[in-house]
N, C-alpha and C positions, 0 to 999 in steps of 0.2 A: 203554504205550510212548511215546505222544504226549507225556504229561506229562514223561517223562524227557528227550525230545528238547528241549523248551522250556527246560530247565535246563542242557542240555549237560553232563551229569554226567561225561562222559569227555573233556572238552575238552582237546585237545593231548596226550592219553595215547598212548603208542606200544604198539600191540597187535600181537604176532606170532602168526599162526595157522599151525600146521604140520599139513598134511593128508596122512594116510596112506591106503592103499588100502582102500576100503570103499564099498559102495553108498550109504552116508550122506554121501558127499562133497558131494552136491548141497545138503545142509543147511549146509555150511560157506560156501557162496556167500551164503545168507541171513544167516549170522552176520556176514560181512564187511559186508554192507549195513546191518545194525542198528548195528554199531559205528561206521560212518561217520556215520550219522544222529545218533548221540549225541556227535559231535564228535571222535572218536578218529582217529588216524593208523594205518593198517593196512598191514602187509606180510605176504606169504604165502610159505610154503615148501611145495613139493609133492614127494611121492615119485613115482617112475616108475610105480608101481602106481596111484596116484591119478589120474594123467594118462590112464589107460585109461578112466576114468569121465567126467572133465570136463577140458576143455582149460584151460591157463593163461590164455588170453585171457578166459575168463569172469570170473576173479578180477581180472584187470588192468583190465577195463572198469568194475568197481565200485570197486576200491581205488585206482586211478590210480597204482599203483606196480608195478614189475616183479616178477613171480613168480620166486622162486629155485628152480631145478631143475637137473638135470645139464647141460643145454644152455645155461643162462644164467649159470652161476657165472663171475664175473670178478673180477680183482683190480685193475682200473682204477677210479679214483675217478669217481663220477657227479657231475652238476652240483650236486646237493644235498649232496654230501660223503659219501653212503652208498654204498659199493661193494656190488654184488650178489654177496655171498659169505657163507658161513655164519658167519664171525667177525664181520663188520660187522653182519649182521642180528641176531645174538645180543647184541651189545653195545648195539644201538639199542633193544631191547625194554624196556618197563616191565613187561610180563607176557607169558608164552608159553603158548599154548593148543594142545594137541595134540587136534584134533577133525576127523574121527573118529580115535580111536586104535585101531588094529587089534591083534589078539592078538600078532602078530609084532612090531609096534613096541614095545608096552609090555613084552613079555618081554625083548627085547634091551636096552631102556633100563634094566631092573632089574638087569642085570649089566654095564652100561657098554659094550656093543658099539656101535661107531660106524661101521658100514659103509654108511651112506647119508647124504645131506645132512640129512634130518630129524634123524637120531640125532646127527650131528656138531653140528648147530646147537643142539640141546637141551643137549648136554653142555658146550657153550661158553657157555651162557647163565646168568648169575647172577641173573636176574629170577625172581620167583615163577612156578611152573609148574603148569598145570591140565590134567588129562587127562579126556577124555570118551570112554570106551570104546564101541565098536560092533562086535558080532560075534554069531555063532550062540550060542544059549543053552548048549549043551553045552560049547562052547569057553570061554565066559565062566565057567562053573561048574567047569571043570577045576581040579585041584589046582595045576597049573603056573601057570595065569593068576592064580588067587587068591593064590598065593605071590608072584608078581611084583607084584601090586597092593599086598600088604602091605609088600614091600620098598620100593616107590616111596613109600608113605606115610611110611615111616621116613626116607626121603631128603628129605622135605619137600614132595612133590607133593600137590596137592589132587585128589581123585578125585570126579568127578561121576557118580554111579551111573547106569547105563543104565536105560531104561524097560522095563516089561513090555508086550508087544504082539505083533502079527502081524509076523514078521520077513520079510525078502526071500526067505529059504529056505523060506517057507511053514510055518514052525513058530511056534506061539504060546508066547512065553516071555520071559525077561529077556535083554536084549542090544541092544535098539534104542537108538541114541544119544539122550541126553536132549533134550527140546525146546529149540529155539534160545533162546527167551526165558529159560528157566531158566539156561542157560549164561551169558547176558548178565547176569542178576542176580548170579550167582556171581562173575563177573569184576569187576563194579562193586563188590561187597562187598570183594573182595581189594584193589582199588585205592584205595578211599576210606575204609576202616575207620579209626575214630578210637580212639586209645589209651584215652580216657575211656569210650567206649561198648563197647569190645570185651568180649564175653562178659558184659556187664551184663544182668541179667534185668529185663524190663519187661512190664507187662500193659497192654494198650490195650483200651478198650471202645468200641464204635461202633454205629451204626444207631439205630433207635428201638425202644423196648420195645413188645411186642404184648400187650395185656391183653384176654383173651377175655371176650366178653359171653355167647355161646353157642358151639356147635361150629362156627359159620360166621362170625359177626360178631365184631369186636373194636375196641378203641380203640387208636389209635397216633398217629404224627405224620409229618411230611414229611422227617425226617432220612434222608439217602441212605447214610450211612456212608462217604462218599468221603473226608472229612478224616481219619477214623480209619485207613482203609486206606492212604492216602498216608503218614500218619505211621508206620504199621507198615513200609511199604516203605523209607522214609528211615532209620529206626532199624536195620532189618535191614542195609542197606548200610553203615551206620556200625559194624556189628559186634555189635549187641545181640542177645540171645536174646529173641525177641519172641513173646508169646502175644496173639492178637487175639480178643477175646470180642465177638461181634457178631451182630445179627439179619440182617445182609446183607453180602455181599462184592461190591462193584460192579465189580471187575476182578481179573484173575489176579495172584496173589501168589506170591512164591518159596516153594518147598517147605519152606524153613527157617523160615517163619513158621507157628507152630502156631495153626491156626484152630479156634475153639470156637464152634459155632453155638448161639445161645440165642434166647429169645423174650420171656418175661415178666420182670418185675423180680426175682422170686425166683430164676430161673435165672441171671440176670446175677450176683446177689449170691453164689450158690453157686459159680459158676465162678471168681469172683475169689478167694473165700476158699480154694478148693482150691489156688490157685496162689501163696499167700503163704507163703514159706519160714519156718521156725521159727528158723533160725540166721543169717540175713542179711537185709539190707534189699532191697526191690524197689520199683521206681518204677511207680506206677499213673497212667495217663493216662485220666481218666474223661471220654471224649469222647462217650459214648452219651447219647442224649436219652431219659431215663427219664420215663414218664408221671407227672404230678403227682397225678393222681387215677385210681383204678381202680374198676371195678364192684363194688358190695357183694356181689353174688351172681353166680356163674358157672353158667350152665345147661349141662348136659352134652349136650343135643341141641338142634337148631335150633328156635327159637321160631317158630310159625306166625303169619304176618302177619294172618290173619283172626281169630286169637285175641287179638293185640295191640291191634287196633283202629286208628282214625285217628291217635291220638296215642300216642307211646311215651315215657314218662319213665323214664330209667335212673338209678337211685340209685347215686351214687358216693361213695367215701370217700377221704380224703387218703392218698396212697401213702407208703411209707417213703422216706427219703432215704439212698441207698446210701453217699454220702460221710460222712454222720453215723453210719451203722451201722458203718463201718470205722474204728474208733478203735484201730488196731494200731500198735505201736511199730516194726514192721518194714516200714512203708509210708511212702514219700514220695508225697504225694498231689498230683497235678496236676489241678485242676478245670477244667471247660469250662462256659462260660455263654453262651447265645444269647439276645439281646434284639432286639426289633423297635421298639416304640414306647415303651419305658420312658423316663421323664423323667430318671432318674439311674442309668443302667446301670453306670457306673464305680464308683460308691459301693456299688452292690449286689454287684458282682464283688469289690471289696476286702473286703467283709464276710465273704466265704468264707475269707479268710486268717486270720480270728480263731479262737480256740480254740472247740471244740465246746461247752464248758461256759459260754462267753460268747455263745452264739448263732451262732457261725460254723461252719465245717466243717473247721477245722484243716488247710487246704490249704497247701502250701509255695509253690505257684504257681497262678495262675488265668489262663486264656486266655479273653478276652472277645470274642465274635463278635457284632457288631451287624448283623443281617440287614436287607438292603434290596434295592432294584431292581438294584443293581450286583453283588450277591452273594447271589442267592436260594438256597434249598435245592436241592441237586443241581448247583449251578454248579461249573465247574472252578476258579474263582477264589474268593478269600476275603480278608478283611481282619480283623486281630485286634489287640487290645491285650493285652500280656502283663504281668502284675503279680506281683511278689514283695513281701516286706515292705520291701525296700530299693531296688527299682528298677522302672522301667516301660519297656516297649519297644513301639513302634507299628510293625507290619509294613508298613503300606500295602497297597494292593490288588495281590495277586500270585496266582500259581497256588498251589493247595493243596499241591503238592509242594514248592515253594520255601518256603512258610510252615512246612512240616513240619521242614525243616532249620533254620529260624530258631528254632522251638520247641525243637528238640534243643540248639541252641547256648545259648539262654537258660537251659534247665534245667541244662546243664553249668556255666555261669558261676555260677548260683545255688547249686547243691548242692556244688560243689567246695570 
C-alpha cells in the first residue's frame, strides 16, 4: 500500500462509495481512508440501515465531504459546485462502489427499483460500477441472489466475490465482504487500465532460484523478488492477465494475479513453458535471479558436519540459461540483468538483444539494474537502463513501483 501511496495512483480521481446496511459497514470507513491516501477525492452515500451501524460523521471525518443520506439531500449548490443530492453525486463520480452491498440492495438494483438514495444514485450514475456483496452464506447462495448477480453482470457491473470465513451470524461460509485492499486493487485496475495491456497475457518471474545441496542446505542469492512483484501489480492494474512465477512474494498481491511458487531452475523453466500458449504471443518478463552454477550432486538427506570435516568443497556445474532455453516464436522476451562491479555492464546487457545463434539471448528488451549502495537488494527503490534494438531509456532512481510503470510503457512503445 505504501508504494502505491508514493505514486498517487488515484490522484484526483472521483470515487463514490455507496454504503448499504451490513455489519461490514465498518470496513467501508477503511476503504475511504485508503482511497484518500492514494490521492482520490471521495464522497459517500449511506442508506438509513447503514446509519444504524455507523454514523455519517465517521465518513465525513475522513473524506472531508458531506455524506449524502435522507436528512442531508439538498438541491442548493455548495461552495465547490457539487450539490449534496443523488444526481450531482452520480454525475461527479469516475467510479461508483457499492460496499458493502446487501442482498436487498443488489436484488433491487437488478430490477431497477429506486426506492432509496443509494439505488437512485446508482441508477443515475453513468460511471463504471463495482459491487462488493456482504451477507449470510445461505442468502448469498440463494437462487434469487445468484440470479440478481448474473443480471447485474449483464448490465456491466463488476462483482467482487465475497470471502469465505466466520461471519457475524456465527456461520462459517462464503459471504464476508472481500478484504479492503483487494477492493482497492480492483478499483485501481478499473480506473487506470490501458487499452494496450487490457487482457494481454504476461508471465513474470521473480525471486532467486534455490538450488539444493542436501535436504537442508542450498545455494541461492539475495534477490528479494520485490521488483517482480511490483511489476506484477502494475501490469495487473493496467489490465494484463498476469502469472507471477517466483520463489518469494514479498507483499500481498491482487487475487487476479496468478501466483506460481517455484524454487529451483527446473521448476522455473517448467512453470514458464506450461504457460506459453500455442496460438498467440505472450510477454515474458524474466526478472528472476537464476543461479549461474548449481551443485553437481544433490544429497537427499542432511550431510553431517562431523563427516564433512573442517573444509567442504562443493563441486558445481554451469547452470542452464532459461532465456536461451526458451527459443519460442510465441514469446516476447524481456530480459533482466543485475550488475555490481562490471566494467562494461551496458555492453553486456546489449549482447542479450542479439540472436541466440549469435551468442545472445534473442531478447526484445533488456532491463539493466546496476546494484549499488543507493539501491541494494531488497531496497524499495531502483535505477534501471532499458534497452531495445532501437532505443534506450534511463529511469533514474525511483521507487520500484514507479519503475514498473516505466517498464510497461517502454515495452508498449517497443512492441506496438
